[in-house]
Every structure is written in structure tokens, then in C-alpha cells.
N, C-alpha and C positions, 0 to 999 in steps of 0.2 A: 740547647745548652748542654755542654759536656758534663756527664755525671760519672762519678767513680762507682764501680760495683760494690766496693766496700769502703766505708769511710776511713780516712787516715787515722782518726782518733780511735775508733774501735779496733782497727788492725794493730796499731801500736800497742794498745793496752793488752790485747790478747797475746801478742808475741812476747811482751815483757813477762806476763804471768807464766806462760809456758816455759820460758827460759829459766825462771826462778825455780819452778817445780822440777825441772829436768836436771838441775845442777848436781843432784845426788842420786845415785842409783838406789831405788827403793829396796832392792835386795840387800844392800849393804847397811841400811839404816837400822840402828838399834832402838832409837826413840823417835816417835813422831810428835812434833809440837804443833798444836792447832792454834792458829791466829785468826780471829774473826775481826774484820775491819771495814770501815766505811770506804766506799769506792774511790773517793777523792784521795785516799792514802795509797792507792795502788802503785803509783810510780815510786814514791819514797820507800815503801815497804818492800818492793821488789828488789831494790838495791840493797837495803839493809838485810834482807833474807839471804841474798847471794853472799854477802860478807860473812854472815853468821854461819851458814852452812859450810863455807870454805874453811872456817876456823874451828868448826865442830863437826868433823866428818861422821861422827856417830849419831847425828841428829838430822832428821829431815823435817822441814817446816812446811805445813800445809796452810796456805792462805785462802781464806774464804771471804769474799766480798759481798756485802749486802747492806740494805737499809738498816741503820743503827737500831731503830725501834724494833724491827723484826728480829734481828740477831739477839737483842737483849731479852726478848720474850722467851726465847728457847734455851737460854743459858742454864737455867736450873736443872735441866735434864740432859745437857750435853756433856758427856765425859770425854769427848774428843777435842774440846776447845779449852785452851789454857790461858789465852790472852784475849782481851777485848779492847779494841781501839775504836772508840766511838766519836762520831761527829755531833752527838746529841747529849747535852748535859742531862736533859730530862730522862733519856733512856738509861743513863748510868745511875741516876738517882733511884729510878724504879728497880734496877737490878740490885743495888745496894740494899734497899729496903726489903727486897725479896730474899736476901741472903745468897744471891747468886754470884756476886763479885765483891772484891775487897781491894783496898789500897789504891783507890782511884787517884790519878795524877794528871793534871793538865800538862801536855808536852808540846803542843804546837797550835798555831793559829792559821787560819786561811780567811780570805775575804772574797766577796763577789765583785765582779767588774762588769761594765757594759761592754759587750762583745759583738762583733759583726763578722760576716764572711771576709776573707782576704780581699783587699782592695776597697772595702766599704762601698759597694755599688749604690747603696741608697743614701749615702752622704750623711750618716748619723754622726752627730757631734756632741750629744749630751743626753741626759736622762729625759729632758723635756720632749725630745723627739719621739719617745715611746708613746706619746699621745697622738701622733700623726696617724690618721685613720687608714692611709694607704700602705702603711708599713705592716709587714708580717712579723709580729713580736712574739717571742717565746719566753716563758718563765718555767722554773722548776715547780713541781707540785707543792702546794702549801704545806704538806705534812712532812716533807723532807728538809734537812737542814739548809740546803742552798735555797729552797723556796722560802723558808722562814727568813733567811738573811736578806733575800731580794725584796720581800714584802716590807720588812722593817726599813730597809734603805729607801724604798720608794715612798713609804709613808713619812719618813723623816724629811725627805726632799720635797714633799708636797706634790708628787707626781702621780697621776692616775693613768696607767698605761692602757692602751687598747690591745688586749692580749689575744693573739691568734689561738694559742692553746698552751696547756701545761704539759711538761715532760716529766718522766719518772725521776730524773736526776740530772746533775750537771753534765756528766759525760754524754748522756743521751742528747741533751740539748746542744752541746758542743758539736756532736756529730751532725746534727741537722743544720747548724750554722755552716759547718764546713762543706756540706752538700748543697748550700745555697737554697735550702728549703725555707729559711727565715731570713729576714733582713737585719734583725737585731735580737739580742737576748741578754739576760743577766746570768752569768755562770761564774764558777770559781776561777780565779786566776791560774790555778794549777792546770786546769783543763785547756786554757788558752796556750800555756806552755807545751802541753802534751800534744797539741794539734799540729805541731811542727810547721806552722805558717799558714795552715788552711783557715784558721780563725785568728782574728786580730782584736786586740784590746783598743777601745776608743780612747784617744788622748783627751780626756775631759778636763774641764777647768778645775783648779785646785780645790774649791769648795766641795765639788762632787767626789773628787779623789779622796779627800779626808773623810767624807761621810761614808764612803764605801769601806774604808779601813776601820771605821768605828761601828757604825750602825749595821754594816753588812758583814760583820765578822762572825766566824765560827771557831769555837775552841775544841780541840781534840783531847780526849781523855783516855789514858791507858789504865787498864785495871786487870787484876788477877782473877781468873774464873775459878771458883771454889770447887765446882763439881768435877772439872777436869783434873784439878790437883789432887782432890781427895778420893775420887772413885775411878779415875782414868787408869787404863791398863799399864801405863809405864811408871806410875807411882813417883817415888822420890826423884828418879832420873828426869822425869818431865818437869817436876817442880823446879829442880835446879836449872834445867835448860830454860825454863820460863823466866827465872830470875836473871839469867845471863842475857836473854834476849831483851828484856825490859831495860837492863842496864845499857845495852848497846844503843837502843833507841834514843836514850837521853844523854848519851856520851857525845863527845865532840864529833866523832865520825858519824854518829846517827844524825846529829844536827846538820852536818854537811849534806847528808842525803836529803833531809827534809828541805833545806834551803835550795838544793838543786832542783827539787820538784816544785818550787814556788811557794813552799810553806814557810812560816815564821816560827822557828823553835822558841819554846818558852823555857827559860833557864830557872831552875829551882833555887 
């Protein structure tokens, strides 16, 4: 079986992030704005950051991707992070209670889908197929948002899958599907789009499609990080840049970027 040395999903994500970080010469930057975000926001935020830096040549945006709970735990002491974009409402609640973030706002939704390698070689047609013992089935870890969404979806659908193993996140699972290491998995629809055809979404019946949109949904929350604003090296300039960046995310142009990445913008 032909195998690619680097998965299309991983290569595309890495290239996008490098392009965003290289759009402004660090030597010319007056202010560095730190954004900590869930990995499933990488595509949309790369586009938004490119637009923001082009319109604010005195600001360089540093995007840090990571598990929402891990990012939230460190925010109290991080003076280099000004904005937190979380895929976990629980992580944001904890950060608010700890006095690490303020002004949380739901700005987008995502949901998981049943996905297969291009061509669907195992002939998967619905969630019930995940119980087939001969299939190699992958899910995200239970402790990450895509794993929580997948487990809620399967429980609601009354399906007990035969799981080959759990992956660290939706992008990692999408990469394994694209490399034909798994026959099926439940990942974010944004990662199906980011695979550029190496991973396909199964055309399930309407009941399962509606369940995925409801039970398998994740809501993204944007918040201001207080330690970065109050103790960060750039002071008021960073606070103002943060306000402008958050405004761009929830603007019409920001919503277009979110939609292009497969997310559903939430209008306030």
C-alpha cells in the first residue's frame, strides 16, 4: 500500500501556521499579541491573523495551539498570552473562577462527523458500522473536546463502537485516516475539509446527521487573558490590539473565515 511520508493534514496545517507567523518581519513588530487556541481553530485563525497583521503592521500575532484544558491551566502566569480561544466550556469556567480570563463569548460551533479514508474502502455507511469487529475504528481521547463530542454522539445514537485506539485530538485522528491506518473515525468536520480529499465524510442518513449537529457539537469561546493584559510587556498597546483582534473574529470578515474552515459562526 502506498504511504505518504508526511500526512497531507499535518503538512497543510504546518504550512499554514508558518505562513501566518512569517507575514510580518519580527524586527519590525512593535507589539506581540499572544493568542492561545484549540487546534481545530488553526485554519480559521491562520486566515484571520493574516488579515489582522496586514491591517496592523505594528503588531505581530503569535498563535499557540494546544489542548484547551492545558492552555487554561497556565493562563494565570502567562504574560505573553492575551487571548484565549477555547473548545472547552469547562476550561473557560475554571479560568474565569481562577481570575485568569474575563469577557468570555461564544463565537463559533463545530461538530463531529463519521469519517473514512478517501474512497471509503471498508464500505462504512453509518454509525452502526463502528460495531463491526473487523473495522479499525479510531476516536479522540475522552478528555479532549472532540472525544467528548464523539462519546456523547455515540451514546445518544445507542452505538457501542469497537475502538482500535484513541488519538490525542481530531487532527491526529484525521492524519491516521488519511494514511489508511484506520477504516473509520469520528472527527471534526473542519478536519475533513482540511485534509483536501484524503479523508471523506460519510453520507449518513438524516437522523445521524442531525444527531451529529446537536449531540456531537462543540462551542468555541473567546476570552481576554488578564495576566497578559495587566502584566505583559506591551501594556496598553497589547490590550488595544487584543480588543481589535477579538472584534475582527466576530465581525463579518471573521465569520467568513470561520465558515471557510467549516465552522459555524455564532452571532451575538
